[in-house]
N, C-alpha and C positions, 0 to 999 in steps of 0.2 A: 620273725621267722626263726625257729630253732634249728639245731643241727639236723642235717638230712638223716632219715632213718636208714639203717643198714638193711641189707636184704633179709636177714633173720628177724629184725625188728618189724620189717614190712610184712613178712609172713605172719608174724604174731598179731599184728594190728588189724590186718585185713581179712584174716581167716574167720570163717563162721564157726564158732565153737559148737560141737554136737550138743543138742539138747537146749540150745538157746533160740529165742524167737527174734527174727530179723525184722527191724522196722526201718525201711529204706528212707523214710522221711527224716530219720535221725542221723543219716550218713551223708556227709557233704560231698556231692559229686564234683565239686571244684577243688577238693583237697589235693595238695601236692606233696604231702609227707615231708615237708621241710626242704624239698629240692627246688632248685632254680632252673628256669628254662635255659639260661645261658650255658649251664654246665651239662644239661641233659643229653646233648648230642654226643659228647665224649663218653658219658656214662652208658648210654645206650649202645654205642659202638663196642665198648668193653663187654657189655652183657651179651651182645650178639656173638662176639668172638668166643666168649666162654661157652655159650650154647653150642657153637660149632665144635669145640673141643669135646664137650660132653656127649654130643651126638655120635662122634666118631668112637668114643669110648664105649657107648652103649651098643653100637653096631659090632665092635670087636668083642665085647663081653658076651653078647648073644643070649644072655640068660633072662633079660627083663624086657618088657615092652612099656611104652609110655603113651598114655591117652590124655590129650589136652581137649577139654570141652570149653567152647566159647559161646556164651549166651549174652543177650542184651536186647534192649528195645531197638527198633529200627533206627539206623544211623549211629548206634552206639560205638561202632568202629571195629566190628569183628574182622572185616576184610582188611582194614588198616593195620590191625594188630598182626595179622598173618603176614602182610607185606613187609612190615618194618621189623618185626621181632623174629620171624622164622626165616628171614632172608638168607641167613648164614647156613642153614641146614643143607646137607647134601641131598638132592632130590631122590637119590636111589634109596634112601632110608626113611623117607617121610611121605605121608599121604594126607592130603586135605580132602575131607569128606563133607560136602554140603548136604544139609538135610532140608530138602524141599518137600512139597506135598507128596505123599506116598504114591508110588506107581501102582498100577493095578496088581502087579505081583506082590509088592510090599503090603498093600492093603488086604491081601488075601491071607496074610499071616498075622501072628500076634505083633503088638506094637514094638517089641524089642527085637524082632527077628532081623531087621535091616541093620540095627546097631551092632548086634553080635557078629553079623556077617562082615561088618566093616571094622571090627576091632583089630588093633595092631598085633602082628606076630612078634615073637621075641626078637629083640634087636631093632625093632621098628618104632617110629613115632607116628601116631595118627592124630590129626587135628580135626575135630568135629566142629564145623561152622554151623551153628545151631546143632540140635541133637535130639535124642529120644526125650529130652525134657519138654519138647514141643507138645508131647502127649499129656502134659499136665499144665500147659500154658495156653496155646491157641485153641486146643481142643476144649479146654475148660471155659475160656472166655467166650467162645462162640457156640457153646453147648453142642459140640459135634458128637459127643457120646453122653449117656446118662451120668448124672452126678456120682452115683455109686460106682460106676466103672472107673472114672478118672481118679476117684479117691483111693481106690485099691492100688493104683499104679505107683504111688510113693513107695510102698513096701516092695513092690516088684522091682522098682529101680534100685533100691538099696540092696536087694538080694542079687540083682544082676551085677552091680558094681562089686559086691563081695566076691562073686564067682570070678570076675576078671582079676581082682586083687589076689585071690588065692592061687590063681594060675600064673602069677608073675607079672601082672600089669600094675604100674604106678599110675594113678589117676589124679589129675589136677584140673579143677574146674574154675573158670573165671566168669563172673557176672560183671559186664561192663556197665557201670552205673552212670547214666547221664540224667540231667535235669530236663523237665518239660520244656523250659525255654531254650535250652541248648538244642534239643531235638527240633524245635520249631525253626531255629536259625539254620540248622543243617539241611532241613528239608527245603527251606526257601532257597538256600544256596544251591542245592541240587537242581532245583527247578530253573534257576536263573543262569546257571553255568552251562555254556555250550558243550563242555567236555564231560559234564556230569548228568546232563538232562536225560540221557538215555536210561539212567537208573531210576528216574522218577516215575511213579505210578500214582494215579488218582486213588488207588486202593490204600496207599500209604496214609492218606488223610483220613480215610475211614478207620484204619487201625489206630490212628492217633486219637480218635474219639473214644477209644476204649482204654485210655491211659490208666485210669484208676483201677480198672479191672485187672490189667496186666500187672500193675504194682502189687496188688493183693496176691495174684497167682504166683508171682516171683517170690514174694515174701514167704509164702507157704512152701514153695519148692526149696528155697535156700534153707529154711528152718528145718524141714523134715528130711532133707537129703544131704546134709553136710555131716559126714561121718569121719572116723579116724582113717579109714582106708580110701575115702574119696571126698576130700574136703572141698568146700566152696570158698572162693575168695571174692569179696566185693571190691572191685577196682574203680575208684573215682575216675570218671572218663570224660568230664567236660573239657579237660586239657588233653589233647591227643598225645602230646609229647610225654606227659606223665603216665597216661594209660600204657603206652608202649614200654616205658621204662619199668613200671611196676610189674607188668606181665613178664618182661625179660628177666628181671631180677628174681622174682618168685619162682619162675620155671627153672632158672639156673640153680637156685638154692635147693630146689626139690630134687633135681637130677644129681646134684653134687652129693646129696645125702643117701643115694641109692646103693652105695658100696660097689660101684662098678669097677671092674678090673680088666686089664689087658690079659689075654690068655698067655699061658706059658709058651715060650718058643719051642720049635721042634727040637727034640733032643739031638745032641751031637753036632750042632752047627756052630758052636762057639769058636772053633779054630779054623773055620772055612774062610778062604780068601777068594773073592770073585775076581777072575782074571779076564 
């Protein structure tokens, strides 16, 4: 095992470069970037503390918004990443938005309507647990709209993300990459565990049968929609501890690079003494 990757090295290594084609079969979901589990708890704690500081700074600055997109196969750990990585955020400045099947109101609008409505305001962080990318994933795999319709959505998504970025939103997107065998084990554990069984659905096994189709759909989404203003990161996620660490470090490094500043204090308060 080599030296652990720094956050900047991690960002460089896991980022999907615009114009490149992603082949998930060539990315090891068990990779740990040179990190050891024994040290990961302290490293994650440091990352969470840094995120707490940066969120406060973003809230005080008030000029930028942050959108975090989490995608992955079933059991990849979207909920786990939110629990362990975002735990330090002040709830007043962060929203978690789950993207389930569209409501009748949402289905009556274009596919990006609910995403734009849920986008973060300046000073806020929004975390999308799944996202508008479902409209080129599950919609594609299950033929819910014609092929020509979902193929046009890649360009629409890129334009939507450009609009958000031009309006002051920093976008960071994480694909949590697990192996087929790891998913099998996690689904079995979910079924067998009394505290997790409530999350198990027989439909999970049906979706698992479409594994290859989802891989292809994800490869196309990652390849066609990783841009300079809205990059995708492929996070090896077979090891939950490394998934959390990588997400925390990349998100913190991204926020640290946003040139956030505390506003100037009210004029004339320098000599005031509180009695």
